[in-house]
PLY file of the C-alpha trace (Angstrom):
ply
format ascii 1.0
element vertex 155
property float x
property float y
property float z
element edge 154
property int vertex1
property int vertex2
end_header
6.76 120.93 7.66
8.14 119.30 10.59
10.59 116.47 10.94
12.50 114.81 13.55
16.16 114.62 13.73
18.47 112.09 15.13
22.27 112.09 15.14
23.07 109.97 18.11
25.07 106.74 18.68
21.97 104.58 18.97
21.63 101.42 21.14
20.85 98.28 19.30
17.39 96.87 20.01
15.82 100.25 21.45
13.04 101.50 19.12
13.35 105.22 18.14
10.52 107.43 17.00
10.86 108.60 13.59
7.52 110.50 13.19
3.90 110.69 14.54
0.76 112.41 13.13
-2.92 111.80 13.11
-2.32 109.90 9.87
0.91 107.96 10.32
3.35 106.70 13.15
6.91 105.49 12.29
9.49 104.05 14.26
12.51 101.93 13.88
15.24 99.70 15.63
18.47 98.48 14.34
18.45 94.73 13.28
22.16 94.09 14.11
23.80 94.27 17.53
26.12 97.13 16.81
25.41 100.76 17.58
25.35 103.19 14.83
25.89 107.04 14.40
22.86 107.73 12.32
20.32 110.53 11.41
17.19 110.45 9.29
14.73 113.23 8.77
11.56 112.74 6.80
8.98 115.41 5.87
6.26 115.88 6.02
5.24 113.25 8.53
1.60 111.86 7.98
0.99 112.44 4.32
1.52 108.63 3.34
0.07 109.28 -0.14
1.67 112.47 -0.99
3.57 112.38 -4.35
7.03 113.14 -2.66
8.59 113.02 0.81
11.74 114.75 1.54
14.46 112.76 3.32
17.81 113.51 4.82
20.26 110.97 5.97
23.56 111.48 7.80
25.48 108.20 8.75
28.95 106.93 9.45
29.34 103.65 7.57
31.32 100.76 9.29
32.95 99.79 5.86
33.91 101.47 2.75
30.89 102.24 0.24
32.34 101.19 -3.03
29.60 98.53 -3.75
26.12 99.33 -2.20
23.13 96.96 -2.49
19.72 97.88 -0.78
17.26 95.09 0.00
13.65 96.33 1.09
11.19 93.81 2.36
7.55 95.19 3.30
5.00 93.10 5.32
1.46 94.49 5.45
-0.65 93.10 8.29
1.64 90.06 8.47
1.81 89.22 4.90
4.78 89.74 2.69
3.90 92.56 0.29
7.13 93.48 -1.27
10.54 92.42 -1.78
12.88 94.88 -3.88
16.63 95.03 -4.56
18.63 97.78 -5.92
22.45 98.12 -6.44
23.06 101.89 -5.81
26.70 101.78 -6.02
28.75 99.63 -8.24
32.14 101.46 -8.33
31.64 102.67 -11.86
30.01 106.07 -12.74
27.76 105.95 -9.64
25.30 108.80 -9.25
24.66 108.75 -5.54
26.70 110.97 -3.15
27.24 108.02 -0.56
29.17 105.86 -3.13
32.76 106.12 -2.77
32.62 107.02 1.01
35.02 105.47 3.38
34.76 103.45 6.50
34.10 106.11 9.47
33.81 109.18 6.95
30.30 111.05 7.73
27.77 110.47 4.91
25.38 113.22 4.27
22.73 113.11 1.66
19.20 114.51 0.71
16.72 112.63 -1.43
13.27 112.29 -2.46
10.92 109.41 -1.79
8.27 109.17 -4.32
4.92 107.86 -2.54
2.39 108.47 -5.19
3.08 105.08 -6.95
2.01 103.14 -3.87
-1.32 103.62 -2.19
-0.96 102.68 1.77
-4.19 101.30 2.98
-4.79 101.72 6.82
-2.76 99.14 8.82
0.36 97.87 10.20
3.61 97.62 8.05
6.82 96.20 9.07
9.64 97.36 6.65
13.15 95.83 6.73
15.77 97.88 5.04
19.19 96.36 4.62
22.28 97.65 3.00
25.23 95.26 1.99
28.65 96.03 0.62
28.70 92.96 -1.72
26.29 91.55 -4.41
26.07 88.26 -2.58
24.37 89.74 0.43
26.97 88.42 3.00
28.38 91.70 4.32
25.37 93.52 5.96
26.63 97.06 6.73
23.22 98.46 7.90
19.80 96.81 8.78
16.76 98.76 9.90
13.46 97.37 11.15
10.87 99.91 10.54
7.40 99.85 12.08
4.78 101.97 10.14
1.12 102.29 11.32
-1.12 103.98 8.66
-4.08 105.42 10.82
-6.56 105.97 7.95
-7.39 104.98 4.39
-6.22 107.14 1.70
-9.11 105.87 -0.55
0 1
1 2
2 3
3 4
4 5
5 6
6 7
7 8
8 9
9 10
10 11
11 12
12 13
13 14
14 15
15 16
16 17
17 18
18 19
19 20
20 21
21 22
22 23
23 24
24 25
25 26
26 27
27 28
28 29
29 30
30 31
31 32
32 33
33 34
34 35
35 36
36 37
37 38
38 39
39 40
40 41
41 42
42 43
43 44
44 45
45 46
46 47
47 48
48 49
49 50
50 51
51 52
52 53
53 54
54 55
55 56
56 57
57 58
58 59
59 60
60 61
61 62
62 63
63 64
64 65
65 66
66 67
67 68
68 69
69 70
70 71
71 72
72 73
73 74
74 75
75 76
76 77
77 78
78 79
79 80
80 81
81 82
82 83
83 84
84 85
85 86
86 87
87 88
88 89
89 90
90 91
91 92
92 93
93 94
94 95
95 96
96 97
97 98
98 99
99 100
100 101
101 102
102 103
103 104
104 105
105 106
106 107
107 108
108 109
109 110
110 111
111 112
112 113
113 114
114 115
115 116
116 117
117 118
118 119
119 120
120 121
121 122
122 123
123 124
124 125
125 126
126 127
127 128
128 129
129 130
130 131
131 132
132 133
133 134
134 135
135 136
136 137
137 138
138 139
139 140
140 141
141 142
142 143
143 144
144 145
145 146
146 147
147 148
148 149
149 150
150 151
151 152
152 153
153 154
């Protein structure tokens, strides 16, 4: 298993390669104009339709993580394919380790991404991942613009 590790103060607007293989290529930029201390690892790279990817995230948030809402929007070859929202932290009995972290405190977590639910056909995907510290989506604390190219069909 091979993954790329990034833990750098990234410059906004500069594309960072997440992984590349004969099956898949992924890179990302930050949507906002502020640099981030950020590390993301995804293994294995290239098995898009595998049942589980392992992911690790290290991040220094710019605000307290008492409430955390994630919004994911996916475009496939230019057409909107998915719009998903999830509250990860509400301040009460939260199950994720990132919940309750304070501004400037290093947050490290490992998690699985289950890919078997979705078959990714060959093509170009643009994924916008936004994190908000409020339910009204006014206080964005992180925004990633992920480019994913699936190089072969899984069918």
